[in-house]
C-alpha positions in Angstrom: 0.1 -0.1 0.3 1.3 3.5 -0.8 2.4 5.4 2.0 0.0 8.5 1.2 -2.8 5.7 2.0 -1.5 4.6 4.8 -3.8 6.6 7.1 -6.9 4.4 5.7 -5.9 1.2 7.2 -5.5 0.9 11.0 -4.2 -2.7 12.3 -4.2 -3.6 16.3 -3.1 -6.8 17.6 -4.2 -8.4 20.6 -1.6 -11.2 22.4 -3.6 -14.5 23.2 -2.4 -18.1 24.7 1.3 -19.0 24.8 2.2 -22.8 24.6 5.3 -25.1 23.3 5.2 -26.5 19.8 4.1 -30.4 20.0 7.3 -31.6 18.4 9.8 -28.9 17.7 11.5 -26.4 20.0 9.5 -23.9 19.6 7.2 -21.3 21.4 3.2 -21.0 19.7 1.7 -17.5 20.4 -1.7 -17.2 19.6 -2.9 -13.9 18.6 -5.9 -11.6 17.3 -5.8 -9.1 14.2 -8.3 -6.4 14.1 -7.9 -4.8 10.7 -10.1 -1.4 10.2 -10.5 0.7 7.2 -10.3 4.4 8.0 -12.5 6.9 5.9 -11.1 10.7 5.0 -11.9 11.9 8.6 -10.4 9.1 10.4 -13.5 7.5 11.3 -14.1 3.6 10.8 -15.7 2.2 7.8 -15.3 -1.7 7.7 -13.5 -3.9 10.1 -12.4 -7.2 10.4 -11.3 -9.5 13.0 -8.8 -12.5 12.5 -7.2 -15.0 14.4 -3.6 -15.9 13.9 -0.3 -17.8 15.2 3.3 -17.1 15.5 6.1 -19.7 15.8 9.2 -18.9 17.4 11.8 -21.4 17.1 14.4 -21.8 19.4 17.1 -23.4 17.6 19.8 -21.7 19.8 18.0 -24.1 23.2 20.1 -26.9 24.4 20.5 -28.3 28.0 23.3 -25.9 29.0 21.1 -22.5 27.9 20.5 -20.1 30.4 16.7 -19.9 30.0 16.2 -16.5 31.8 18.5 -14.8 29.3 16.7 -16.6 26.6 13.1 -15.3 28.0 13.9 -12.4 28.0 15.2 -12.1 24.4 12.2 -13.7 23.4 9.8 -11.2 24.9 12.3 -8.2 23.9 12.2 -9.5 20.1 8.4 -10.8 20.0 6.3 -7.5 20.5 2.9 -10.1 20.5 4.3 -11.0 24.0 3.8 -8.9 27.1 6.6 -8.5 29.4 4.2 -9.2 32.0 4.3 -12.8 30.6 8.3 -13.4 31.5 7.4 -15.9 34.1 5.1 -18.4 31.8 7.7 -17.8 29.2 10.8 -19.3 31.3 8.4 -21.9 32.5 8.1 -22.8 28.8 11.5 -22.9 27.9 12.5 -24.8 31.0 9.8 -27.5 29.6 11.1 -27.4 26.5 14.8 -28.0 27.8 14.0 -30.8 29.2 11.4 -32.8 26.9 12.1 -36.0 25.6 13.7 -35.8 22.2 11.8 -39.2 21.2 8.7 -37.6 19.1 11.1 -34.8 17.5 13.4 -37.7 15.9 10.4 -39.8 15.1 9.0 -36.4 13.4 12.6 -35.7 11.7 12.6 -38.9 10.2 9.2 -38.4 8.1 10.4 -35.3 6.2 11.8 -36.0 3.1 14.0 -34.7 0.9 11.6 -32.3 -0.8 9.9 -31.1 2.0 13.3 -28.8 3.2 13.8 -25.3 2.6 15.2 -25.3 -1.1 16.7 -22.1 -0.9 19.3 -20.1 1.5 17.1 -16.8 2.8 14.1 -18.2 3.1 13.7 -19.5 6.6 10.3 -18.8 7.9 9.7 -18.2 12.1 6.2 -19.3 11.4 4.2 -21.9 9.7 2.4 -20.5 6.2 -1.6 -20.9 7.1 -4.1 -21.1 4.0 -6.6 -18.8 6.2 -4.0 -16.0 6.2 -3.6 -15.8 2.6 -4.8 -12.4 2.3 -2.4 -11.1 5.0 0.4 -12.8 3.0 -0.9 -10.8 -0.3 -0.9 -7.5 1.8 2.7 -8.1 2.6 3.7 -7.9 -1.1 2.7 -3.8 -1.3 4.9 -3.6 1.8 8.5 -2.9 1.8 11.4 -5.0 0.5 11.6 -7.5 3.9 7.9 -8.0 3.8 7.8 -8.9 0.3 9.9 -11.5 0.9 8.4 -13.0 4.1 5.0 -12.6 2.1 6.5 -14.2 -1.2 8.1 -17.1 1.1 4.9 -18.0 2.9 2.7 -18.0 -0.4 5.6 -20.5 -1.9 5.2 -22.5 1.1 1.4 -22.5 0.8 1.7 -23.4 -3.1 4.3 -26.3 -2.6 1.4 -28.3 -0.9 -1.1 -29.7 -3.7 -4.0 -29.5 -1.7 -3.9 -25.3 -1.6 -3.5 -25.2 -5.1 -6.7 -25.1 -6.2 -7.5 -22.1 -3.5 -4.6 -20.4 -4.3 -5.7 -20.5 -8.1 -9.2 -19.4 -7.1 -8.1 -16.0 -5.4 -8.6 -13.1 -7.4 -6.0 -11.1 -5.6 -3.6 -13.5 -6.0 -1.6 -13.5 -9.5 -1.5 -16.5 -11.7 2.2 -17.1 -13.4 0.8 -18.2 -16.7 -0.9 -14.9 -16.7 2.8 -13.5 -16.9 4.2 -15.9 -19.5 3.4 -13.1 -22.7 5.1 -10.0 -20.8 8.0 -12.6 -19.9 8.3 -14.0 -23.1 7.8 -9.7 -24.9 11.2 -9.0 -22.5 13.1 -12.0 -23.7 13.6 -13.3 -20.1 13.5 -16.9 -21.4 16.3 -16.1 -23.9 18.2 -14.6 -21.0 17.9 -17.7 -19.0 18.9 -20.0 -21.6 21.9 -17.8 -21.8 22.5 -17.9 -18.3 22.4 -21.8 -17.9 24.9 -22.3 -21.1 27.5 -19.6 -19.8 27.1 -21.2 -16.0 27.5 -24.7 -17.7 30.8 -23.4 -19.2 31.8 -22.3 -15.6 31.3 -25.8 -14.3 33.7 -26.6 -17.0 36.5 -24.5 -16.2 35.8 -25.4 -12.8 36.6 -28.3 -12.9 39.5 -28.2 -15.2 41.6 -25.6 -12.6 40.4 -28.0 -9.8 41.9 -31.0 -11.6 45.5 -28.6 -12.6 45.4 -28.0 -8.9 44.6 -31.4 -8.3 47.7 -32.2 -9.9 50.0 -29.4 -9.2 49.6 -29.3 -5.3 49.2 -33.1 -4.3 51.3 -32.7 -1.2 49.9 -29.0 -0.2 47.0 -27.6 1.2 45.9 -25.4 -2.0 43.7 -28.4 -3.5 41.9 -28.4 -0.3 41.1 -24.8 -0.1 40.2 -24.8 -3.9 38.1 -28.0 -3.2 36.1 -26.3 -0.8 35.9 -23.2 -2.5 33.9 -25.2 -5.5 31.9 -26.7 -3.3 30.7 -23.5 -2.2 30.4 -22.0 -5.8 28.8 -25.2 -7.0 26.0 -24.7 -4.4 24.9 -21.4 -5.6 25.1 -22.2 -9.0 22.9 -25.0 -8.4 20.8 -22.8 -6.8 20.4 -20.4 -10.3 19.9 -23.2 -12.4 17.0 -24.3 -10.4 15.3 -21.3 -10.7 16.3 -20.7 -14.3 15.1 -24.3 -15.4 11.7 -23.8 -13.5 11.2 -20.9 -15.1 11.6 -22.2 -18.5 9.7 -25.5 -17.9 6.8 -23.6 -16.9 7.3 -21.7 -20.5 7.0 -24.5 -22.4 3.5 -24.9 -21.5 3.3 -23.4 -24.5 4.1 -25.9 -27.7 5.5 -22.4 -29.3 7.8 -21.4 -26.7 9.1 -24.9 -26.5 9.9 -25.2 -30.2 12.1 -22.1 -29.9 14.3 -23.8 -27.0 14.6 -26.7 -29.1 15.8 -24.8 -31.6 18.3 -23.1 -29.2 19.6 -26.8 -28.0 17.7 -27.0 -25.0 18.1 -30.7 -25.0 21.5 -30.6 -24.8 21.8 -28.2 -22.1 19.9 -30.3 -19.8 21.5 -33.7 -20.8 25.0 -32.1 -19.8 23.4 -30.5 -16.5 22.6 -34.7 -15.6 26.3 -35.0 -14.8 25.6 -32.9 -11.5 24.8 -34.6 -7.8 22.4 -32.5 -6.8 19.1 -34.8 -6.7 17.1 -32.0 -6.4 18.4 -30.1 -9.3 18.4 -33.6 -11.3 14.5 -34.3 -10.6 13.8 -31.4 -12.5 16.2 -31.7 -15.2 15.0 -35.3 -15.9 11.5 -33.8 -15.5 12.0 -31.5 -18.0 13.6 -34.0 -20.3 10.8 -36.0 -20.1 8.2 -33.5 -21.0 10.1 -32.7 -24.3 10.3 -36.8 -24.8 7.4 -36.6 -26.5 8.1 -34.8 -29.3 10.0 -36.8 -32.0 12.3 -34.0 -32.7 13.7 -33.5 -29.0 13.4 -37.5 -28.7 15.9 -37.8 -31.9 18.3 -34.8 -30.2 18.3 -37.1 -27.1 19.5 -40.3 -29.2 22.4 -38.0 -30.8 24.1 -37.9 -27.4 25.1 -39.6 -24.4 21.3 -39.5 -23.0 20.8 -42.9 -22.3 24.2 -43.4 -20.6 23.7 -40.5 -18.1 20.1 -41.9 -17.1 20.8 -45.0 -16.3 23.6 -44.4 -13.9 20.7 -43.0 -11.7 19.1 -46.3 -11.7 18.7 -47.3 -8.6 18.7 -44.2 -6.4 17.6 -43.7 -2.5 15.8 -40.9 -3.8 12.0 -42.1 -5.1 11.2 -39.2 -7.1 14.3 -39.0 -9.2 14.6 -42.9 -9.9 10.6 -42.6 -10.4 11.1 -39.6 -13.3 13.9 -41.1 -14.5 12.4 -44.9 -15.4 9.2 -42.7 -17.0 12.0 -40.7 -19.2 13.3 -44.2 -19.9 10.2 -45.9 -20.7 9.5 -42.6 -23.3 12.8 -43.3 -24.8 12.3 -47.1 -25.1 9.9 -46.9 -28.1 12.9 -46.1 -30.0 14.8 -49.5 -31.1 18.2 -47.7 -30.9 17.7 -46.2 -27.5 16.7 -49.6 -26.4 19.6 -51.2 -27.9 21.8 -48.5 -25.7 19.7 -49.2 -22.5 20.7 -52.9 -23.0 24.5 -52.0 -23.5 24.6 -50.1 -20.4 23.3 -52.9 -18.6 19.8 -51.3 -17.8 18.0 -55.0 -17.9 19.7 -56.2 -14.7 19.0 -52.8 -12.9 15.1 -53.2 -14.1 15.3 -56.5 -12.9 16.5 -55.8 -9.5 13.3 -53.0 -9.4 11.0 -55.7 -10.0 11.0 -56.5 -6.1 10.1 -52.4 -5.5 6.2 -52.5 -5.5 6.4 -48.5 -6.5 8.8 -49.0 -9.4 7.8 -52.3 -10.6 4.8 -51.3 -13.7 7.2 -48.7 -14.9 9.9 -50.8 -14.7 7.8 -53.8 -16.4 7.0 -51.8 -19.1 10.7 -50.9 -20.6 11.2 -54.3 -19.9 8.6 -55.5 -22.1 9.8 -52.8 -24.8 13.0 -54.6 -24.9 11.7 -58.1 -24.5 9.9 -57.0 -28.4 13.7 -57.6 -30.0 14.6 -61.1 -30.6 18.4 -60.2 -30.2 17.5 -59.2 -26.6 15.1 -62.0 -25.5 18.3 -64.3 -24.9 20.0 -62.4 -22.8 16.9 -62.6 -19.9 17.8 -66.1 -18.9 20.9 -64.4 -17.4 19.2 -62.5 -15.0 16.5 -63.6 -12.1 13.7 -61.8 -14.3 12.0 -64.9 -15.1 11.7 -66.9 -11.7 10.4 -63.2 -10.5 7.7 -63.0 -13.3 6.8 -66.4 -12.6 6.3 -66.0 -8.9 4.3 -62.7 -9.9 1.5 -65.1 -12.1 1.3 -67.6 -9.7 0.6 -64.7 -7.1 -2.4 -63.5 -8.9 -4.3 -66.9 -8.0 -7.5 -66.2 -10.1 -7.3 -62.7 -10.7 -6.9 -60.9 -13.7 -3.0 -60.6 -14.6 -1.9 -57.5 -15.5 -1.3 -56.9 -19.1 1.9 -55.5 -18.7 3.0 -58.8 -17.1 1.2 -61.5 -19.0 2.4 -59.6 -22.4 6.5 -59.4 -20.9 5.9 -63.1 -20.7 4.9 -64.0 -24.0 7.3 -62.3 -25.4 10.0 -64.3 -22.9 8.2 -67.3 -23.8 9.5 -67.2 -27.7 12.9 -67.6 -26.7 14.0 -71.6 -26.1 16.2 -70.8 -23.1 13.8 -68.5 -21.7 11.0 -71.2 -22.1 13.0 -73.9 -20.5 13.4 -72.2 -17.4 9.6 -71.6 -17.1 8.9 -75.4 -17.4 11.7 -76.0 -14.4 9.9 -77.7 -11.6 6.1 -77.3 -12.1 6.3 -74.2 -14.0 4.5 -75.8 -17.1 2.2 -77.9 -14.7 0.9 -74.9 -13.2 0.8 -72.5 -16.1 -1.8 -75.2 -18.1 -3.6 -75.5 -14.5 -4.3 -71.8 -14.6 -5.0 -71.7 -17.9 -7.7 -74.1 -18.7 -9.2 -73.6 -15.4 -9.8 -69.6 -16.1 -9.9 -69.8 -20.1 -7.0 -67.4 -20.1 -6.2 -67.0 -24.0 -3.0 -64.8 -23.1 -1.9 -67.0 -20.4 -2.7 -69.8 -23.6 -0.6 -67.6 -25.9 2.2 -68.0 -23.8 1.8 -71.5 -23.6 1.8 -72.1 -27.3 5.0 -70.0 -27.6 6.6 -72.3 -25.1 5.4 -75.3 -26.8 7.1 -74.3 -30.5 10.6 -75.2 -29.1 12.4 -78.6 -29.7 13.7 -80.2 -26.7 13.0 -81.1 -23.0 10.5 -78.7 -22.6 8.6 -79.9 -26.0 7.9 -83.1 -24.8 6.5 -82.1 -21.5 3.6 -81.1 -23.2 2.6 -85.2 -24.0 0.6 -85.1 -20.8 -1.6 -82.2 -22.0 -2.5 -83.4 -25.2 -5.7 -84.9 -24.4 -6.8 -81.4 -21.9 -5.8 -79.3 -25.0 -7.9 -81.7 -27.5 -10.5 -81.4 -24.9 -11.0 -77.7 -25.5 -11.3 -77.8 -29.4 -14.7 -79.4 -29.4 -16.1 -77.5 -26.5 -18.0 -74.0 -27.0 -15.3 -71.9 -25.8 -14.3 -68.4 -26.3 -12.8 -68.2 -30.0 -9.5 -67.1 -29.1 -8.9 -69.3 -26.2 -9.7 -72.1 -28.6 -7.1 -70.6 -31.2 -4.2 -70.8 -28.8 -5.5 -74.4 -27.9 -5.1 -75.5 -31.3 -2.0 -73.6 -32.2 -0.5 -75.6 -29.3 -1.5 -78.7 -30.5 -0.1 -77.6 -34.2 3.6 -77.0 -32.2 3.4 -80.8 -30.6 6.0 -82.8 -33.4 6.3 -85.4 -30.8 7.4 -88.7 -32.8 5.6 -90.8 -29.8 2.4 -89.1 -30.2 -0.6 -91.1 -31.7 -2.4 -88.4 -33.8 -5.2 -90.9 -35.1 -6.0 -91.9 -31.6 -6.7 -88.1 -30.6 -8.9 -87.1 -33.8 -10.6 -90.1 -33.1 -10.9 -90.1 -29.5 -12.1 -86.2 -29.2 -13.6 -86.3 -32.6 -11.5 -83.5 -34.4 -11.5 -84.1 -38.0 -15.6 -82.9 -38.0 -14.6 -80.2 -36.6 -11.5 -79.1 -38.3 -13.5 -79.7 -41.5 -16.6 -77.0 -40.5 -14.2 -74.5 -39.5 -12.2 -74.7 -42.7 -15.8 -74.0 -45.1 -15.6 -70.9 -47.1 -18.4 -68.9 -45.0 -16.1 -69.9 -41.9 -12.5 -68.5 -42.9 -13.4 -64.5 -42.2 -10.5 -65.2 -39.2 -7.1 -65.9 -40.8 -5.5 -66.7 -37.9 -7.8 -69.4 -36.9 -8.0 -70.9 -40.8 -4.0 -70.8 -40.4 -3.7 -72.8 -36.9 -6.0 -75.4 -38.6 -4.6 -75.8 -41.8 -1.0 -76.2 -40.0 -2.6 -78.8 -37.7 -3.6 -80.5 -40.9 0.2 -80.0 -42.0 1.5 -81.9 -39.1 -1.2 -84.9 -39.3 -0.2 -85.7 -43.2 3.5 -86.6 -41.6 2.1 -89.7 -39.9 0.5 -92.3 -42.4 -2.6 -93.2 -39.7 -3.7 -89.5 -39.9 -2.2 -89.2 -43.5 -4.6 -91.9 -44.9 -7.9 -90.4 -42.8 -7.3 -87.0 -44.0 -7.2 -88.2 -47.6 -9.6 -90.8 -47.9 -12.3 -90.0 -45.3 -12.6 -86.3 -45.6 -12.7 -83.2 -47.9 -9.6 -81.5 -46.4 -7.9 -82.1 -49.7 -10.6 -80.1 -51.6 -10.6 -76.9 -48.7 -6.7 -76.8 -49.0 -7.2 -75.9 -52.9 -9.9 -73.4 -51.8 -7.2 -71.9 -50.0 -4.3 -72.4 -52.0 -4.6 -68.5 -53.5 -6.1 -67.4 -50.1 -5.2 -63.5 -49.4 -3.2 -64.1 -46.5 0.0 -65.1 -47.6 1.1 -67.5 -44.3 -2.1 -69.5 -45.2 -1.1 -69.8 -48.6 2.5 -71.0 -47.8 1.2 -73.5 -45.2 -1.8 -74.7 -47.6 1.1 -75.8 -50.3 3.3 -77.6 -48.0 0.5 -79.7 -46.7 -0.9 -79.8 -50.6 2.3 -81.2 -52.0 2.5 -83.6 -49.2 -0.6 -85.3 -50.1 0.6 -85.0 -53.7 3.5 -87.4 -53.2 0.9 -90.1 -51.1 -2.1 -90.0 -53.8 -2.0 -89.9 -57.1 -5.5 -88.5 -57.7 -5.2 -85.8 -55.5 -1.9 -85.2 -57.2 -3.6 -85.0 -60.7 -5.9 -82.3 -59.4 -3.4 -80.6 -57.2 -1.2 -80.5 -60.3 -4.0 -79.0 -62.4 -5.3 -76.5 -59.9 -1.4 -74.9 -59.8 -0.9 -75.1 -63.8 -4.4 -73.5 -64.2 -3.9 -70.8 -61.2 -0.7 -69.7 -62.7 -1.4 -69.5 -66.1 -5.0 -68.5 -66.1 -4.5 -65.5 -68.2 -2.6 -67.4 -70.8 -5.4 -70.3 -71.2 -8.6 -67.4 -70.6 -6.7 -65.9 -73.8 -6.5 -69.5 -75.7 -10.6 -70.1 -74.7 -11.9 -66.9 -76.2 -9.6 -66.8 -79.3 -11.8 -67.8 -82.4 -10.1 -70.6 -84.1 -9.6 -69.3 -87.3 -7.4 -66.5 -85.8 -5.3 -68.9 -84.1 -1.6 -68.9 -84.2 0.0 -71.4 -86.3 1.9 -73.0 -83.4 -1.4 -74.3 -81.8 -2.2 -76.7 -84.5 -0.1 -79.6 -85.5 1.1 -80.6 -88.8 -1.7 -83.0 -89.5 -3.8 -79.4 -89.2 -5.2 -80.7 -85.9 -5.7 -78.3 -83.0 -2.6 -79.1 -80.9 -4.4 -78.0 -77.5 -8.0 -79.3 -76.7 -9.8 -78.9 -73.6 -6.6 -78.5 -71.5 -5.4 -81.9 -72.8 -1.4 -80.7 -72.1 -2.0 -82.0 -68.7 -2.4 -85.5 -70.2 0.9 -85.4 -72.3 3.5 -85.1 -69.7 5.9 -85.5 -72.7 5.6 -81.8 -73.3 7.1 -80.7 -69.6 10.7 -80.4 -69.3 12.7 -83.5 -68.9 16.2 -83.3 -70.1 17.1 -80.7 -67.2 15.7 -82.8 -64.1 13.0 -80.0 -63.2 10.1 -81.6 -64.1 10.5 -85.3 -64.8 8.6 -87.2 -67.7 6.3 -88.8 -65.5 4.6 -85.6 -64.4 5.8 -86.1 -60.3 7.2 -82.4 -59.2 10.6 -82.6 -57.3 10.8 -80.3 -54.1 13.2 -78.3 -55.3 10.9 -77.1 -58.0 8.3 -75.8 -55.8 10.8 -74.4 -53.2 12.1 -72.0 -56.2 9.0 -71.8 -57.6 7.5 -70.3 -54.5 10.6 -68.0 -54.4 9.9 -66.7 -57.9 13.1 -67.6 -59.3 12.3 -70.1 -61.8 9.2 -68.6 -63.5 9.2 -67.8 -67.4 7.3 -65.5 -69.6 3.9 -67.8 -68.9 4.6 -69.0 -65.5 6.6 -72.1 -66.7 9.9 -72.8 -65.6 12.8 -71.1 -67.1 15.2 -73.4 -68.8 18.0 -71.3 -68.3 18.2 -71.8 -64.6 19.7 -75.2 -62.8 18.7 -77.0 -59.7 21.2 -76.0 -57.3 19.1 -76.5 -54.2 19.5 -79.9 -52.9 18.4 -81.4 -49.8 21.0 -82.2 -46.9 20.3 -84.4 -44.1 17.1 -86.2 -44.9 16.2 -88.8 -42.6 14.0 -91.9 -43.8 12.0 -91.7 -40.4 10.1 -88.8 -41.6 9.5 -87.6 -45.2 10.5 -84.2 -46.3 8.2 -81.8 -47.2 7.8 -80.3 -51.0 9.5 -77.0 -49.3 12.4 -78.8 -48.4 11.9 -78.6 -44.5 10.7 -80.7 -41.5 8.3 -80.3 -38.8 11.0 -80.9 -36.2 13.0 -77.8 -38.2 12.2 -74.2 -37.2 9.1 -73.3 -39.2 7.8 -69.8 -39.6 4.6 -68.4 -39.7 3.5 -64.8 -38.3 1.2 -65.8 -35.1 4.0 -67.7 -33.4 6.1 -64.6 -32.7 5.9 -63.0 -29.9 3.2 -60.3 -29.1 
């Protein structure tokens, strides 16, 4: 308030009760303030009373303190305490001097680092009270000492989230965002960035000078003096950096302003500040980087420098807030494949694994681990940590409750690696997984089991005990997604001792599989792919092969699916039909005819539609009779190439032909094999116990199709 207007406001203070602070070495003075607004003639026009309190902290009070002298000093410096109350003050001080310290120690343990006063010169001798906000605002219009006190009290209120809403609704209290335009107009943000850049350069110079003195004065005390001075300068500099960065962080709420900061290299300045040891400063810097990281340009800037390496050094740390915000920044960066690779190289994998036991950080750590597990090159590295036993325990601890999406997704990815799958099956691991999946009909758990089942070795043989349970799910009216996973698991079980004929008959699977291959029920590509793959596995066994070929129309359905729009379905169909063609002559001719018709459909259509009198000479023989009639070329095996061994004269098609045909390497202008290329794809390691497929591989070799990959 201006000095000329001071006569219009009158304050009157009235002392109240006096007591000790319950936990601190302090006296609590209760008092009443009566504020009266006076008119021009001095008569009161409006008045208001408010109850207040003042806390007098006695930091110098010890067991050897002179109580009488301290009491006189308190009364002299605090105008709210009448001199007549000196004996009462002495009695309260004596009580504080002899009070037990257990309560005080307990209170101190509850204070977190972020609750401490952040800057020098902000010590208060009273507690900020939201009910006194109007008084604090009035202090902003007084002289400098009162301004500082009022601003400090308001700051303490603002640090409590519960007070923010009431502060924002206070019309007399300014809102910082209203000043953004003014701050921007006077280029305060640019000045702050210049200050930060300058201070970081000074920091480098200080370190260089300190290092030189350490080498030159290793036996003298000059280095100790320089080190002490360095720490003093560092403390003040970090306070300055905190203020400047807080200002920039608030200004960056405007994305246009944030873009200007990015153009002035704010990311590099922040990353350079990560070398500091001040946890409070690091919390601010990492929070700023996390905010920036949601934009691609800023993420790319972070990728160009050693951001990840510096962040990994902060994991783990004792400061809970710093650890949490660092993990969140790493999570944002882990969406980038290159940055995930840097995280693994910096040994973040083992550090995150150790955090799975920390309930406060578990979910964020799990999300980062999930992103890392998406890369096949990193899946095997989890086997060398104790990550898998931990996540398996988490799965089983869920009981019948729904498993977190992050946890089960992570496990699905891990199960795609052979060594990880073996660790999961150790002990009763597979038994407990199957029990839970079958009881709760959990499709995600069954997807994890399906990924485990794809690996050859000891883990696959464990599934022999669960074939019946899996087959029983297919005939039931279960959720389709769950049935797909059961079917996919069965299709992976290429176990020599498994009697598929018995399984098919006992659980009546053939009608089910045949019904789901009808064209009207082929909307779900994955479902169809799994069924076709089951047929693919079955045609390797004579008993089941005979059932499929002679007692069902499955080959006809497979022929229809040869030209499906889904590449994986076409691939598995072709493999299955090629094997059927090798063991059944009639179906072999039909399959051969369909393949010829499909690959030459345009040419055949042209032949059928061309008028005979406009036909080319090559379409007639020497006797004037048509060379081709109604596709009779299929009955003339002597017309196929036979001299180079690509297609023998008996019409049988070699495995190598279809391997190269599938790759598109041997097609001529009309789909025929090109005679200029020779057969260079001979098979090796063929065992007589199981026939090779027409594509040159066996079910016990790795078979790729997209639905067994990680989630």
